[in-house]
Steps between C-alpha positions, in 0.01 A plus 500: 500500500759753611460864579315707236719734302321811621596412859862572415447866410602626843765267643549727803131513597578338835727781614209735573195271487196503727442132576177374654515194724215253442426249774275288276308327777370838625482720189176405320288185489391417147306179568339590833655223710646738759858482368656755268607364164650585162154555352446766762830668418423494127163665564675782690779568252325820378503626859874438525560668163304806613695504826803544275734227620782370280514141622329245723693287746310180579574320823517122441212366290643150465364166617528508878343359817495865620666426833679835466294711263630325189868534591497121536513404132419148383541569126644817342357418158140453610250766613314401814147391400359742760637782282449362150712333233829554324309597183317766700830633640634527146187694398539728800863574417410579137190707582689705757779564253248625241401760762867595548538306824786253543493197728742396775462158663631373832760224520572335837844340463588434865240229555214303349184345640518162670254399223760572231591184303864534598429500871247217476759295314759583765271380776432176316866435414628501858824605674814533289312502169583729205147642525575636846809682373269760341410613854674526835450165671723422796521256789422650838736567786494329836543132593195395303487780240220661699641854485474734201812523281564867588367807680376708206201729573172514311465776242150574625544789743387416850498128431669268746424194292794290377624511140561125494242223481579137577362221285409150619811366323721713728607768251434867565427754224556877500221757452583861585126573480222245565548120506294496180773706327820289481812694398670407175869419479643763264837321490330236281523568123150363439352770723677771307403357163136459597467863603662631184253286305214650705621850415500416129155342528344825621708730281381300200144584605562872486585573861711814521657441839551274800475591866731276703368403842744478792782566254780507758419166664560237231857392569594320823839418646553136399592408857175650637685630808329643810430869458606579856844351441545629142322835462741627231474436219135430558423134428186567294457876439669710230771250416744593224409196290161659430652743253610218270139383486362843417762563233385183333137606534582840351630336184164328464304820559712702256405263218137608551552867596347404836574641843542381859395652829642331809355477847823573685467576872849619597599776745837567331453736200827390338412131523153584365645687202711201395183330378442792263826493310449527122522124443270396786152620606345809345328624817429393857238603750592785732391386843669792677236737362212257558581450868594865570285692747308814403787730601660759273858436610469124480329511161763733357776277634334194345467675164859622504639162606296322234607731218863490612502119509356476148719766341828299468326215316278724285179327612173684566358502848162349580244655733215317672274587791332164550473145367326170573715440809483844663241690707314735267624855480184671625504292816874514559518878461212547742686337787733638764778290347479564126791274406459136402667206663376142483620446856273771646171400335230445761126479539308805622746772396306832503473682166370843396371419152434863402857597591637195326302581184628857491859379534451220247379755244809710559724193487349402165610829348843471662564150368369578150728805478822314574738386223470132414209256488202489734297199615136541600340211689141434402259699717752766595349717227167461681642598837405167657593457866628177651200281569450325832445133429300293752734250660298206375540624139877563503686289245856640501763258634679790668217511753514130573880474511515790748246316717249779454726794587542634145160588344639393162473655158139425411394852597668649193372219273124550538317492163456839333172695492391587146132598507299649786163330536607170341548175698846498659561852367517366147798272558290199403129436484430152634715389794654685789865586430772277639579772754215704654461863395443761774151648519624840376676352193232626253586860595841444337351352180651597166171625353450742790853630484486559125218748561687681777757763390659489844529120532825308539438332163463836327823618661690194379362530148595867484844441647587212267388708200715796608803295608679513161546875556773420750703349217790266564738755651658494844356625826623830646405586857377853563549704815197445720392542863539215746244232436454594134633300206543699179683401183508574130556286197679584177212656313401746774224307675507517880366273772439635851381290794421656835547269797539788747239599757428839338411608144794560269552772240542362150812579301466738205301335225288583199225243550367240738485176302351273766448487874426213734267741680395865477728789591395718792344842460845659490615272218721296732549123506328346806652229715513153343434636152702486178498717189644477151597838356619643171804715577 
């Protein structure tokens, strides 16, 4: 099939793209069974085109038992029947491209589902078999092998559950996430070959890019040493051997003019930037900005650090306020602690939704004004808050593996509201959605917001339409009072965000292009408000 020729007209599209994240299960339900699907996405493509996004990033849509939201993949070449078929995915990719929207799919290379044919064969083959060499099987420690092979921690924040599971035959297998997600052995050539074949499979179907889940976790120290005894180099995080893998992947992507975006959680900016060298990944998510509190000094430091880290490798930065794992922006910014940390998530945290909404509107203009690409998680453009899920309806394994301490991620995954007055706010017409919608969900519905010139959806549509005015030039900070962020871009467009407690005077300008809220009677920018100006 291959990528259509007209998709090659702008090979650098990804450097400044607005990319919309689709969590298929919760986007739109085309067949009314309570689960979002590809038919639902196809029916809403005109909405996404009118929103103005350049690409869609789909979280895993593959065959999966859904023990971890689809990140437990049983077959990378098959669409899960709950979502549709491979033929329907191909139609979706083509139809989106006809509307000028490219497609990015999620690849999960660190692990597979325990239902994957490789793992089932490994279980059947027994200890010492070649099939088990594709994973990390080890004998246990202790007189009778009753102790786990090492002390590695779970990658689910707050979890105290072990990362090793023992089988009846005595072997233990490694899973940095749930027991249903066994880690692959990336030292095995078959694992590397299989994933390069998977990349080609999707590139041949017109996919323009790949998002790489847990990109810094693939390679493990062959000795699997205890972390406490061997903290450096880390036995399974950010190991140097990863770069050989991604250089090989890059050669595959370059043959299709395709791009990569890596999920790389690393505190060291220099180590982070190594993944973005010209022969490795094109972009990587910027978690510093996502987790940053609503504080002018901290935000400016995050922006500066991000841009400085990307400059030596010539890669564009990425900016994101929320995703399918993170507390929604409106809720987070309405709390006393506006940062995000998996370790501090808790039930019953008070939130001022009106305050959070005002700040989220300003943050939208800030992120869309920065140089690089921007990711918008579905529902952020509607100003959705984090939903409170009844305990008996929670499905996220984070909740269960933390023994009920972490409320999990379901609250940001609640199905979207499309039409006020329709069953389940227009998400689907026949069965209740797989996660319950709050009673006020219809007030956020797309059809209501389209009629409201002051809605969050209207703001996002206006901002995305105006965003090209910032061009692709650098960012230059302007002198501003404490608590105010102000910068210009190459073509004379300014962004000003007031996080101070008092209104701020705007710099000299010829026109107000867009504001996240109204100016005060004196023409000043109120607290928690942003404005785009023509110099």
